[in-house]
N, C-alpha and C positions, 0 to 999 in steps of 0.2 A: 604807464603798465596798461589802460584801456587802449592804448591806441592797438597795442599788440593783443588786447584781451576781447577785442572785438573779434578777432580772427580766432584766438587760444579757446576762449570762452565757448565762442558761438557754436563749436562742436560738441556742446550737450543738447544741443536742438537733433542730431540726429545719431550722438556716438553711442547712446543705450539701447537704440532700435537696432544697430549696425550688428552691435557685441551680443545681443540677443539674437539675432539670424544666424550669426556667424558660431557660438560656442552654446546656444537654446542655455539650456540648464545649470549649464558650467558658465555661465559668462559672469557673476560676479568673480568668479576665480580668475579669468582670463584678465579680466579688467584690474585683478590686483598686480597681476605680473605685467600689467601695463605700467602702472603705478610704479612699480618696482624699477623698470627701465626707465620710467621719467625723472625721478628721483637720485635715482643711484647710476645711472647712464648718461641721459640726455642734460639734465641739469648740471652735471659736472662739465660735463664737456663746452659746453657751452658758457660759463662763466669762465672758461680756460680761454674758449675763443674771443670773447667781450675784454681780456684783460690782452690780449696782442694784437686785436686789432679794433682801438675803441672808436675809430673813426665810421664805421659801419661798413666796411667792407666785408665783414663775415669770413667763414674759414676759407673762402677763395680768396683773400689777399695772404694768408697763410701759404696755403698749396703755391700760388704763384712765386712766392719768396721762394720758396723751395725745389720751384722748375724753373731755369732760366731760360733765354732765349725764345724762339719757336715751339719748342714743344710746349713751355710755360703757359704763350701766349693761346696755342689751339687748345689746351687742356683747358683755361679759364672758357675759352669760348664756348666747348661743351657742356659747362657746369653752367654758364649762362644759359644757356637753353634750357637746362634741369632748373634753374631758376624761374626762367619764363614760363614754364610749364606749372611748376609748383604756383607761382602768384596768380599768373593769368588765370588759370584752373580755380585760385581760392576765387578772383572774382565771381565769374559765372557760374562756377558750382552754387557758394554761397547766393546769390541772388538768384540762381533758379530753386534755391530748397526753401527761398523766402517767397518766391511765389508759389509753390506747392504748400507753403502754410497759410498764403491767402487762400486760395482756390479749395481747401478743402475746413476751411471755417464756416461753420453752419451760417452765420449771419452773411455771409459772403454772396452777393447774386448771383442766378444764374448765367447770366450775361456774359460771365467773363469767363464761362467754360470754355476751354480750347483754346483760349487766346495764353497759353504760357508764356510764350515766346514772346509777344509782345509785351506783356508783362514786366518780363525780364530783362527785356533792353532798355524800359522807361525807368528802372529800377537803376541798371548800371550807367545810365546818361546822366540821373540823378549824384550817382557817385563820382562821375568825372566830374559836372558839375561843381562838386564841392573843393575837390583838388584844385578847380581853375582859382576857385576865391582865394585856397590858402592853405597851408597848413593850421595855421593856429583853428581855422572853423572846425579842419578836421579832427582836432585833438577834442575841442569843447563838446562837438556832438559825442564822440567816442566817451567821455565820461559819462555823460547822461545816460546814455546805452546801457553800456555795461555795469553800472549801479542799477537803474531798476532792474536788469537783467537778472543781477544775482543776488538781488533783494527777493525777486518773484521766485527763481530759482530755489531758495532758502525755503521759503513757505512749501512750495508743493513737495519738497523731500520730505520737510519737516511733518506735513498734515500726513505723509505715505508714511513714513517711519509708525506716526501714535496709531496709524490704523493697524500695523503691523503687530505693534505692541498690544493694542487691545485684542487683536485676534490672533494670538499665537498659533492657533493650529495651521496657517498658511503657511509660517515657516516649517512649521512640524514637516507637513508635505512635500516643501520645497527640500529639506534634507531627505528623507525618505524617498524621494525621486531620484536626489543625485548620487545617493549611495545604492541605489540598486541600480542606477545605470552604470555606475563605474566602480570596481570592486575595491580600489585603494586610492589613496591620498596621490601616491605617485602616479597612478592611470589617471587620474584628476590630471596633474600638473603636465605630464604628459601629452593629452588629446589640448588641453589649453595652450602650450606651448606652438602643437599642428595650427591652431587657429588664430593665435597672437597676430600672425602679419593683418589678416583681414582687419584688426582694431587700429592699425597702424596711423591712422586718420586722426585719432586721440593724441599723436605727436606733435602736430601744426601747430605753430605762434612761435618756436625758438628764433628759426632763422630769421623769421621778421621781427619777432624781440632784440635780435642784435643789429638787423639791419637800420630800424630805426634811431641808434645810439646818437648821431646827431642831434636829436631832440631832446636828448637827457641832458638834465642840467646838472653841472659839476661845481667844482667849488672857485670860488672868484679868480684864483693866483695859480688854478691848474697850469702845466706845461702842456704846450699845445700837441707836443710828441707822445707823452706819456699824460692823460689826463685823469689823475688819479680818482677824482669826487666822482668821473662819468661813470670811471669804472664800478667803483662802489656802488653806485645809486642803480648799474645797470645789473647788478648782481642782485641786488636788493629787487628790483624789478622782476626778475627771471627767476628768483626763489620763492617768492612771495605768490607769483603768479602761480606757480607749478604747484604750491602749496594748497591755494584755494582749490584749483582743476581738480586733485588729487581725490581733496577730500568730495568736492559732488560727483565724481567720475565713479567713485567704489559706493558712495550710498544711492544714485542712481541707479548704476546699473545692480544693485540688491532689489531696491524696489518694485523699479521696473521689472524685472525677472520673476519675480513672486505675485504682484500683484496684479500683469496685465499676462491673459493668454494667450500663448503661442501664435497662434493662428492670426492674431490681430497686428503682428507685426510683419505677416508676411506681404507683398504686394497688395495693394488694394484695401488691406485692413487698414482699420481706423488708428490704428498707432505705427501705423509704417511709415518711418522716417521724422514721427514725432511723436515718440511714446511719453518724455514728461508732458508735455500739452494734453496728451489722451487723461492722464493722472491729473491734470489741474481743471481739465471739465469733469472728470468722473466723479473727482473728490471736494470739490470748489464751487462747484457751479460752472453755467453757461458764463456767466458776466465775468467773474475772474477767470474763466478759461479763457474769454475773446482776451481780457487784458493782458493775459500768460502771450496767446499767439501772434498780439500785434507787438509786444516788446522783443519776441524772438525773431519776427518778420525784421523788426527795426535793427535786430543784432546781427541777422543773417544778410542783411542788406549790405549793413557797413562793414561786416567783413573784410570786404576787399579793401578795406580803407590801409589797414597796416599793409597789405601785399602791395597795394599803390603805392604807399610810402616807401614801402624798400624799392620797389623797382625803380622810382624817382632818385632814390639815394644810391643804388648800386651801378644802374648804367652809365647815368655820367663820369662814376668813377675809373671807368675801362674802357669802352668801347672808344670815346673821343683821343683818351690817352693812350688809345693804342693806335690810333690815327682810322680808326675803322667804325665809324659815325663822324657825320657832319657834324660842323660845330654846334648849329641850334639844340642838339641832343643834349645840353647841359644846361639848357633852359627847361623848369617847371611847365611852362602850360602848353609848349610844344608836346612835350614827352607824354602827359596828361590824356593830351587829344588822342596820340597815336595810340597810347593802351588801352582805351576806350575803345578804339575802333578793333582792334583785333579783339578784345571783348566781347565787341558786336557779332565779329565773324564769328568766332567760337562758339556762341550761342545761337547763331543761327543753324550753322552745321550739324551740331548737338541735339538742335530743338530745345535745349534749354531742360535735357533728362539729368536729371543727378546721376544716377545709377552709371550712366554710358561716361561720365566724366569721373567719378568716382577713382578708378584706376589709374589714372593721368596724375590723379591728384596725391596719389597714395605714392604712387614713384617718384615724383618731384620731392615729395617731404623725407622721404626715405633717403633718395640716391644726394642729396643736401645733409641730411645727418652721417652719412656715412662718411661722406666727404670730410667733415666737420672731425668726425671722430679720428681719421685717418690720422688730418692735417694736427691734430692735439698729441696723434700716439707718436707722430715725427717729430713735434716737436719736442716733446719730454723726453726723447731716445737721443737727442742733440744734448739737451742740458738739464737734466731732470733726475730725479732717484728712482731705482730700480723699481720696487714695490710699484709707485705711482705709475711707472709706463708698462707693467704689469695687466695692473687694474686697466689703464686706456684700451691694451690691446684687448685684453676680453669685452669689452664694451665694441669695440670693432669688429670683433667677432662677431657679436651678438646682432649688430645693426647690418652687416655681412647676409648675416643667415634670413633677418627680416626682410633685409632689399629682394633677395635673389628667390626668396620665397613668394614673395608679392610679384613680382615680374612673372616667375613662373603661372602663377594664379591667375594674372590678370596681364598678357601680354601688351592689350591694347595700350596702357600706360606709357610705354617705350616707344612705342608707334607715335602715338602724338609728341614724347619730350623728343622724337627724332626728327618730327618737323619743323620743332622752335628749333632746334640745334642746326639742321640741314639749312631755315632760314637766315639766322645769325651767324654761318659761316660764310652761305653766299655775298649777305648784302657786306658783311666784315671784309671782305678780298674786293668786291668792287670798290667799297668806300676808301679803300686801302690804297687799291691801284689809282684811283682819279685825286686823288689827294699826294699822290707822291712825291708831285714837285712842287709843293709847298714850301715855304723856308726853312718849317719843321725844327726851328731855334727859339727857343724861347728868350736865350741872354747872351751877348759875347763880353768875357771879360779877359782882358790882356793883364798879365801879370806884368812886372816892371822893367825887365829886360826886354821882354817884345813891346812894351811901349817905348821903349828905348830906340832900338830897332828901327821903330814906322816912325820915329819924329828923325832920325837921322837920313831915313831913305825919303821923306818926305821933303827936309831942308836941303837937298842937292838937286831936286826939279821932279821928274814923272817919279811913281811908286811902281817900283816893276817887279812882278814874284811870279818865281817859277815853281809850277805844281810839281812836285816829286811824290814816286810812291816810293815809301823808304825798305829797302832791302839788307845791304851787310851796313851801311851807313859809316863807310869809311872815307878815306881821300879820295880816291881812285872813282868812288859812285859819284861823288860831288864834283867832281873835275871833270868828268866824264859829260855829267847832265849841263853843266856849267856851256861849256862849250861847243855841244851838239844846240842848244836853244840859243845861244846868241848866234850861231852859224844859219841855222834854219829861220829866225826870227829877224835876223841881221838888227841886232842889239849893238848899240854904242857901244865900245871896249871897255871903256871906264865908266859907264852910268853902272852905280850899286844896285844889284838885285837881292832879293828876300828869297829864298826857298818856303813853300808853303808845305806841309807834310799831315796829313790827318789819316788816325789809325781805327779801323772800326772796331766799336766796342760790343755792342750788342744791338746787332741789324733789326732784331724783332722791333726796338724800341723805336716810339715814331718823333718824339720831339727829345730835344738837348739842351742844358744849357754847356756853350762851349767856354773850356777854360781855355785861352791860348797860354802857350809857354815859350817864350824866347830861348834859345841857345847857339851857344857860340861852338864851331865843330871844323875842326882843318880847316879855323880861317875864314866858314863860312856864316851867313846868320839864317837863322833857319827859326820858323814860327810852325809848332808843333801842337795838336788837340787831337783829343778823341772823339768820337762821334759815332752814331748809328747810320748814316748816310755819306758817305766821301762831298757829291756835287751838291748838297743841302748847307753842308758845313762849308766847304768852298764860298759859294755866294754869302750866305752870311758875313763872314769875315770880311769878302770886299765891300760889301755894303758899311760894314762895321769901319771899315779902314776911308772908304768915302766920307762918311760922316763925321771921323775924329781929325782928319788932315782936310778937308774940304777941295780934297782931289781924287778925279778918277782914277783908282788903281789900275794896271793893265797886269794880266794872268795868263801866263803862257804855259801851253797843251802841247802834248801829238797826241795823234789819230791811235788808235789802240787796235790792231789789228784783230780780227776775227768776224764772226756771226751778229751782225747785229741784234736781230731777236734773243740770241742766246745772255749779250750786255746788257739787254733788258730786264732780261729774268734774273740773271746776278745783281742787278740793284736794285730789282724789288727784294729780293729775297736778303742777297748779301750786303746789298747799301753802297756797292762800287760799280762795276762795270765799265760803260765807255763815261767817262765823267766830263769831258768837256761840252759835248751838246747839251745834256742834261743841267749841267752848269749854268749854260746858257740859257735854257729855259726855265730853268726857277728865277734866275735873275730879271729874265722877260717879264713873269709871275710876278714878282715882289716887285719890279721898279718899272710901273709901264711907262716913263718919260726917256725916250731913248737919250736925252740930252742929258740924263743923272745918270746913267746904267754904267758901270764899269764895264771896261773893254776887255773883250773873251779873244783871243789869238789861240788859233789852231793851226798846225800843219803837218 
């Protein structure tokens, strides 16, 4: 909870100020709407997401299962662009806000003035260094930071509320201002709904809460596919964090709105981006205020930890599996260095400006929440009661409104997200093309019939295989194919041959486990399988047959007529194309020893 909380709870450092600027005297009402959406919208959504993707994939995995083939992969890549926007901007924005707290503290020497970019880069570098040491160190730091930060916030909020109780005229003045500004409660709610999207940063933390699920302890005997204990504990994590944050949001918004003059929230004011810190200094003295500043700086700096943990969990689960990233992206340390370098670049580009990054942050958070709500709604539609479908549908519409309103208000967020999406799509495409001739098979398994066919063929001499693209699969097809291949390749008339047939299942998948089935049809022995790419599957089977029999098998192809560029495109997109040369290239890459490589014949 603390690893998630450094992201979620750290928004207390700036959320009351954002609410006061956006809603003014109406800030507590708008914050109550935010809390209602948190408890009755985001929390039910992500409790459901935790149950349906218990290994940290989040709502992306749910949508991936609903959208097969290439359209599903492209949709996931787009969502990963928003994930990158959310998580990377979490790192840079939080570090930049921590820097602002450093530079605004009265005890900090003027020497650091004007060096916000340098200070922010140092904080990001320290964060990356923590993850180079490992997750356990990150969790240990998060627990300490969150415990101290929440305790100090509790003190500040309690003292502020005691001051309001001792001075009820402040509350009376606020109520009078509220009622004179808005004629009816309905008008208050209406205006609060209009400004509500600007408060969306207070919803951050749920996606990272699900992303770090692999770190949540479950029961000792949890089944791997559905770890019930982990799901239960993650739900406890999300619920506890939401209840704690809701309490702090309402009380801090009320206290800061009533006690702090509005002009202090504006840019350059003493409460700008640090409303609770302002109260800490005002009511508890500079000593306690400085301690509060240090705690806020620490948690804001480490808020990127949950984002980094989420990235280190999500990216290896998708891009390498799609063949859209090098294998080294499965390792923690190289990925941590990569994300740290990207965060450096974002910080330099935006000059460590918190406000300049806020739009992108809110856009990333809201798009991910909208995708989660849509995924849960579609899941409930397939196998859930109608009242639940109606409830989740309404929540989805609320998130859709909030997302669209935020994009219209701050279109810079979509621009930044588009950069991440374009970068992911481009690098993914390049990686997929360059890795296309890898073996791409995790395992080859022959059923009993296929093993019997192979043993019989090996016992008679050379293992000869005819590659056949299945069509009607009738007697005439196999008679003609066998006759043509024996004639063209001058095969001995009495040498037995096996037919090899590959059916493309989902060409968007990168790796496949081959289940080779033997079948006798019209007197011919056939090895059949499904795969995502024909040449790679053929090469993998040939290498497996070689290893199993100790003999280098021969495979016989015909040249395919047509444009070679078109065939290459067909191979990359549909998994087929000109099979013979690609099979040979896959074999060359997989087996560099020419004396051990299976024979490929083509005429």
